[in-house]
C-alpha positions in Angstrom: -68.1 17.2 -6.6 -65.0 19.2 -7.6 -62.0 17.7 -9.5 -59.1 16.8 -7.3 -55.4 17.1 -8.3 -52.4 15.4 -6.7 -50.9 18.8 -5.9 -53.7 19.5 -3.4 -52.3 16.8 -1.2 -48.7 18.1 -1.3 -47.5 20.2 1.7 -44.8 22.9 1.8 -42.1 22.9 4.5 -43.8 25.6 6.5 -47.1 23.6 6.7 -45.3 20.3 7.6 -43.4 22.2 10.4 -46.6 23.7 11.7 -48.4 20.4 11.7 -45.6 18.6 13.5 -45.3 21.5 16.1 -49.0 20.8 17.0 -48.9 17.0 16.7 -45.5 16.1 18.3 -46.4 17.0 21.9 -49.4 14.7 21.9 -47.5 12.0 20.0 -44.7 12.2 22.6 -47.3 12.1 25.4 -48.9 9.0 23.9 -45.6 7.4 23.1 -44.5 7.7 26.7 -47.9 6.3 27.8 -47.6 3.4 25.4 -44.0 2.7 26.5 -45.1 2.5 30.1 -48.2 0.4 29.1 -45.7 -1.9 27.4 -43.8 -2.2 30.6 -47.1 -2.8 32.5 -48.0 -5.4 29.9 -44.6 -7.1 30.4 -45.1 -7.2 34.1 -48.6 -8.6 33.8 -47.1 -11.1 31.3 -44.8 -12.4 34.1 -48.0 -13.7 35.7 -48.8 -15.9 32.7 -51.0 -16.1 29.6 -54.2 -16.1 31.7 -53.3 -12.9 33.5 -52.5 -11.0 30.3 -55.7 -12.3 28.6 -57.9 -11.2 31.5 -56.5 -7.7 31.6 -57.0 -7.5 27.8 -60.6 -8.5 28.2 -61.2 -5.9 30.9 -59.5 -3.3 28.8 -61.9 -4.0 26.0 -64.8 -3.1 28.3 -63.0 0.0 29.5 -62.3 1.0 25.9 -66.1 1.2 25.2 -66.5 3.6 28.1 -63.4 5.6 27.1 -64.3 5.9 23.4 -67.9 6.9 24.3 -66.5 9.7 26.5 -64.0 10.6 23.9 -66.8 10.9 21.3 -68.5 13.5 23.4 -65.3 15.3 24.4 -64.1 15.4 20.7 -67.3 16.8 19.5 -67.2 19.4 22.3 -63.6 20.1 21.4 -64.6 20.9 17.8 -67.0 23.6 19.1 -64.4 24.9 21.5 -61.9 25.2 18.6 -64.3 26.9 16.4 -65.5 29.3 19.1 -61.9 30.0 19.9 -61.3 30.9 16.2 -64.4 33.1 16.4 -63.2 34.6 19.8 -66.5 33.7 21.7 -65.3 32.9 25.2 -68.7 32.4 26.9 -69.7 29.7 24.3 -66.3 28.0 24.9 -67.1 27.8 28.6 -70.5 26.3 28.0 -69.1 23.8 25.5 -66.6 22.7 28.1 -69.2 22.4 30.8 -71.3 20.2 28.5 -68.5 17.7 27.8 -67.3 17.6 31.4 -70.7 16.8 32.9 -71.6 14.4 30.1 -68.3 12.6 30.3 -68.7 12.1 34.1 -72.2 10.7 33.6 -71.0 8.2 31.0 -68.2 7.0 33.2 -70.4 6.6 36.3 -72.7 4.3 34.3 -69.7 2.1 33.2 -68.2 2.1 36.7 -71.4 0.8 38.1 -71.6 -1.9 35.4 -68.0 -2.9 36.0 -68.6 -3.2 39.8 -72.0 -5.0 39.6 -71.7 -7.2 36.5 -68.0 -8.0 36.4 -68.6 -11.8 35.9 -71.0 -11.3 33.0 -68.6 -8.9 31.3 -65.7 -11.3 31.5 -67.9 -14.3 30.3 -68.8 -12.3 27.2 -65.2 -12.5 26.0 -64.2 -15.9 27.2 -65.3 -19.1 28.9 -61.8 -19.8 30.4 -62.4 -19.9 34.2 -58.9 -18.8 35.0 -59.2 -15.7 32.8 -62.6 -14.9 34.2 -61.4 -15.2 37.8 -58.3 -13.0 37.2 -60.4 -10.5 35.3 -63.0 -10.1 38.1 -60.3 -9.3 40.6 -58.9 -6.7 38.3 -62.0 -4.9 37.2 -63.5 -4.5 40.7 -60.7 -2.1 41.6 -60.0 -0.6 38.2 -63.6 0.5 37.7 -63.2 3.2 40.4 -60.7 4.9 38.1 -63.2 5.6 35.3 -64.6 8.9 36.6 -61.2 10.5 37.3 -60.3 9.5 33.7 -63.4 11.4 32.4 -62.3 14.6 34.1 -58.8 14.5 32.6 -60.0 13.4 29.2 -62.5 16.3 29.0 -59.9 18.8 30.1 -57.2 17.5 27.7 -59.6 17.8 24.7 -60.5 21.4 25.6 -56.8 22.3 26.0 -55.8 20.7 22.7 -58.7 22.4 20.9 -57.0 25.8 21.6 -53.5 24.6 20.8 -52.3 23.9 24.4 -50.5 20.6 24.3 -47.7 20.9 26.9 -49.9 20.7 30.0 -51.6 17.4 28.9 -48.1 16.1 28.1 -46.7 16.8 31.5 -49.7 15.6 33.5 -50.0 12.4 31.4 -46.3 11.6 31.6 -46.3 12.0 35.3 -49.3 9.8 35.7 -48.0 6.9 33.6 -44.6 7.0 35.3 -46.3 6.8 38.7 -48.5 4.0 37.4 -45.4 2.0 36.2 -43.6 2.4 39.5 -46.7 1.5 41.6 -47.3 -1.6 39.3 -43.9 -2.9 40.2 -44.2 -2.2 43.9 -47.8 -3.5 44.3 -47.8 -6.4 41.9 -44.7 -8.0 43.2 -44.7 -6.8 46.8 -41.6 -4.6 46.8 -40.6 -2.0 49.4 -42.4 -3.8 52.2 -45.8 -3.9 50.4 -47.8 -7.1 50.1 -47.7 -9.0 46.8 -51.1 -8.2 45.1 -50.5 -9.3 41.6 -53.4 -8.3 39.3 -55.1 -6.4 42.2 -51.9 -4.4 42.6 -52.0 -3.5 38.9 -55.6 -2.3 39.2 -54.8 -0.3 42.4 -51.8 1.3 40.7 -54.0 2.4 37.8 -56.6 3.9 40.2 -54.0 5.9 42.2 -52.3 7.2 39.0 -55.5 8.4 37.5 -56.5 10.2 40.7 -53.1 12.0 40.8 -53.5 12.9 37.1 -56.9 14.4 37.7 -55.5 16.5 40.6 -52.7 17.7 38.4 -55.1 18.7 35.6 -57.4 20.5 38.0 -54.5 22.4 39.5 -53.4 23.5 36.1 -56.9 24.7 35.3 -57.0 26.7 38.5 -53.5 28.2 38.0 -53.8 29.1 34.3 -56.2 31.4 32.5 -58.0 29.4 29.8 -60.8 31.0 27.9 -63.0 27.9 28.4 -62.3 27.6 32.2 -65.3 27.6 34.4 -66.2 27.7 38.1 -67.4 24.5 39.7 -70.6 26.3 40.8 -71.2 27.1 37.1 -70.7 23.6 35.7 -74.5 23.2 35.1 -74.9 26.7 33.6 -75.3 25.7 30.0 -77.6 27.5 27.5 -80.2 25.5 25.6 -78.7 26.4 22.3 -75.2 25.3 23.1 -76.4 22.1 24.8 -78.6 21.3 21.8 -76.0 21.9 19.1 -73.2 20.1 21.0 -75.4 17.1 21.7 -76.7 17.0 18.1 -73.2 17.0 16.8 -71.9 14.7 19.6 -74.7 12.1 19.4 -73.5 10.5 16.1 -69.9 10.7 17.2 -70.7 9.1 20.6 -72.7 6.4 18.9 -69.9 5.9 16.5 -67.3 5.5 19.3 -69.5 3.1 21.2 -70.4 1.0 18.2 -66.8 1.0 16.9 -65.4 0.0 20.3 -68.1 -2.6 20.8 -67.3 -3.9 17.3 -63.6 -4.3 18.3 -64.8 -6.1 21.4 -66.8 -8.4 19.2 -63.8 -9.0 17.0 -61.8 -9.8 20.1 -64.5 -12.3 21.1 -64.2 -13.9 17.6 -60.4 -14.2 17.9 -60.7 -15.6 21.4 -62.6 -18.7 20.0 -59.2 -19.8 18.8 -57.9 -20.1 22.3 -56.2 -18.1 25.2 -52.9 -18.0 23.3 -54.6 -16.0 20.5 -56.0 -13.6 23.1 -52.6 -13.2 24.7 -50.8 -12.8 21.3 -53.4 -10.3 20.1 -53.0 -8.3 23.3 -49.2 -8.2 22.9 -49.5 -7.1 19.2 -51.9 -4.4 20.2 -49.6 -3.1 22.9 -46.5 -3.0 20.7 -48.5 -1.7 17.8 -49.7 1.2 19.9 -46.2 2.6 19.8 -46.8 3.5 16.2 -50.5 4.4 16.3 -49.5 7.4 18.4 -49.3 9.1 15.0 -53.1 9.1 14.9 -53.5 11.1 18.1 -51.0 13.7 16.9 -52.8 14.1 13.6 -56.1 14.4 15.4 -54.8 17.3 17.4 -53.3 18.9 14.3 -56.6 18.5 12.3 -58.6 20.2 15.1 -56.3 23.2 15.1 -55.6 23.5 11.4 -59.2 22.7 10.1 -61.7 23.5 12.9 -60.2 26.8 13.9 -60.1 28.3 10.4 -63.7 27.1 9.9 -64.8 28.9 13.1 -63.0 32.0 11.9 -64.9 31.7 8.6 -61.6 31.1 6.6 -63.2 28.3 4.6 -60.7 28.2 1.8 -57.8 27.9 4.2 -59.6 25.0 6.0 -60.1 23.2 2.7 -56.4 23.6 1.7 -55.3 22.4 5.1 -57.6 19.4 5.0 -56.2 18.1 1.7 -52.6 18.7 2.7 -53.1 16.9 6.0 -54.3 13.8 4.2 -51.1 13.8 2.0 -48.7 14.5 4.8 -50.3 11.9 7.2 -50.0 9.2 4.5 -46.4 10.1 3.9 -45.7 9.8 7.6 -47.6 6.5 7.8 -45.5 4.9 5.0 -42.4 5.6 7.0 -43.9 4.5 10.3 -45.2 1.3 8.8 -41.6 0.3 8.0 -40.7 0.8 11.6 -43.7 -1.2 12.8 -42.5 -4.1 10.6 -39.0 -3.9 12.1 -40.5 -3.9 15.6 -41.6 -7.5 15.2 -38.1 -8.5 16.4 -38.8 -7.0 19.8 -41.5 -9.5 20.7 -39.4 -12.6 21.2 -36.9 -10.5 23.3 -39.5 -8.8 25.5 -41.9 -11.6 25.9 -39.6 -14.6 26.4 -41.8 -15.8 29.3 -44.9 -16.0 27.1 -45.6 -19.2 25.1 -44.0 -19.5 21.7 -47.5 -19.7 20.1 -48.5 -16.4 21.6 -45.2 -14.8 20.4 -45.8 -16.1 16.9 -49.4 -14.8 16.8 -48.2 -11.3 18.0 -45.4 -11.0 15.3 -47.8 -12.1 12.6 -50.4 -9.6 13.6 -47.7 -6.8 13.5 -46.6 -7.9 10.1 -50.1 -7.5 8.6 -50.6 -4.2 10.4 -47.4 -2.8 9.1 -48.4 -3.3 5.5 -51.9 -1.8 6.1 -50.7 1.1 8.2 -50.9 3.7 5.4 -54.5 2.6 4.8 -55.4 3.0 8.5 -53.9 6.5 8.6 -55.6 7.7 5.4 -59.0 6.5 6.5 -58.5 7.9 10.0 -57.4 11.3 8.7 -60.6 11.5 6.5 -62.5 10.8 9.8 -60.7 13.6 11.7 -61.4 16.1 8.9 -65.1 15.3 8.7 -65.3 15.6 12.5 -63.5 18.9 12.5 -66.3 20.3 10.3 -69.1 18.8 12.4 -70.0 16.2 9.8 -70.5 13.6 12.4 -73.3 11.7 10.6 -70.9 10.7 7.8 -68.2 9.8 10.4 -70.8 7.4 11.9 -71.5 5.9 8.5 -67.9 5.5 7.4 -66.7 4.1 10.7 -69.1 2.1 12.8 -71.8 1.3 10.2 -69.2 0.0 7.9 -67.7 -2.1 10.7 -71.0 -3.7 11.7 -72.4 -4.1 8.2 -69.2 -5.3 6.4 -66.2 -6.1 8.7 -67.9 -7.9 11.5 -70.2 -10.1 9.3 -67.1 -11.2 7.3 -65.1 -12.1 10.4 -68.1 -13.8 12.0 -68.7 -15.9 8.9 -65.0 -17.0 8.9 -65.1 -17.7 12.7 -68.2 -19.9 12.8 -68.5 -21.4 9.3 -64.9 -22.2 8.5 -62.0 -23.9 10.3 -59.5 -21.2 9.2 -56.8 -20.3 11.7 -56.4 -16.9 13.4 -54.1 -15.6 10.6 -56.7 -16.1 7.9 -59.4 -14.8 10.2 -57.5 -11.6 10.7 -56.6 -11.2 7.0 -60.3 -11.6 6.0 -61.2 -8.7 8.3 -58.3 -6.5 7.2 -59.2 -6.9 3.5 -62.5 -5.0 4.2 -60.4 -1.9 5.2 -59.5 -1.4 1.5 -63.2 -1.0 0.7 -63.5 1.4 3.7 -60.7 3.5 2.3 -62.5 4.1 -1.0 -65.8 4.9 0.7 -64.1 7.3 3.2 -62.4 9.1 0.3 -65.8 9.5 -1.4 -67.2 11.2 1.7 -64.2 13.4 2.0 -64.4 14.6 -1.6 -68.1 15.7 -1.1 -66.7 18.4 1.2 -69.7 18.5 3.5 -67.2 19.1 6.3 -66.6 22.7 5.1 -69.0 24.2 7.6 -68.7 27.1 10.1 -70.6 25.9 13.1 -70.3 29.2 15.0 -73.0 30.9 13.0 -75.6 28.7 14.5 -76.7 31.4 17.0 -77.7 33.7 14.2 -80.9 31.9 13.3 -79.5 30.8 10.0 -78.0 27.5 8.8 -74.3 27.0 9.4 -72.3 28.7 6.7 -70.8 26.5 4.0 -68.3 27.0 1.3 -70.0 27.2 -2.1 
């Protein structure tokens, strides 16, 4: 393990500019999406605490499906980025076919579960009959939107892997704006439409995701992307590509499923303190997402600035970029954490129709997150860098294994063996993230992520930097 100096984490102006050039389009895309989701959350909030809690519970289930799909798409995106750096177009196509078909399979399974076991899914999170009833109405429509989401997610990951961020931005912004407009029309019966309330929100989501998928497919048809494939060739995947993508993707997919399932479990623990806690937690998550858009931007930047040089066998450049990305991301996180703290004042203004207890819970959660934001970013950037080099086994260990072996047992013990309120429950869980930071830094320092995956076809081990 080599000695590390502070100067390795310092970026020059050119590097910071290049990083922001890659990261900002995705951050803007996600920021717009989050803003619209915030509006959606406000509209659902007008229906009461039970409605907002039910949508939050359904979204926890969807997040498991989405993150599992994203795990596969992200792993495939790493291969696409490295093959792009190595200028191997055919292998890019096969990598894209792998993530597209795999993502659709995953989402079909979760769609069937959402449609056939909606009651059981809602009862896992809560025993409140009103929340369960509202949630069932919502999920039985929203579940049909899962497969269109898989197609767009796979395509977005492939585009970002080669540095194309504008098309995902345009398509996503169009989709979320349509979603917001349809929410208002269908939920509250405007422009002559019937008042559908939560069913209207679910229907708006379904229509918006179908439109987004059509826009993405149209862009793929119009533009010449190196990874683009014919529909008739979707299943034309060589054994070597399928094997290596799946081998790298399996730990990442497992990590995403375990991590999201872990978050769902934490949500279940918090829900033991009542529907107002579920409501407040959902509000804090929605407002907090305005600031977590930094993570998506840094993920895109890391794929381009680390994975592409690795694929081109410029290992020293990839190493330098990795260290500088850590330093720059933490610098940005310190500034954004201050903004998150200030955002707490928005909650009473935006959610005046929600109970005072829910608003208090939301502002308290945001206060804690704002102080921990730099920690979240540092740990996540280590994750992105390890993933860019295909070191998915260690990403699994540092993320999900840590959550299930440390974080969840701590919160579970506080939940069922103490009478601590929701604030102390949350603080107990957040304290474990300091341990996670130290462990993640150790894995990063080992530099097992400095690997060129594109040499796998040469009957030799992937090339590493000595």
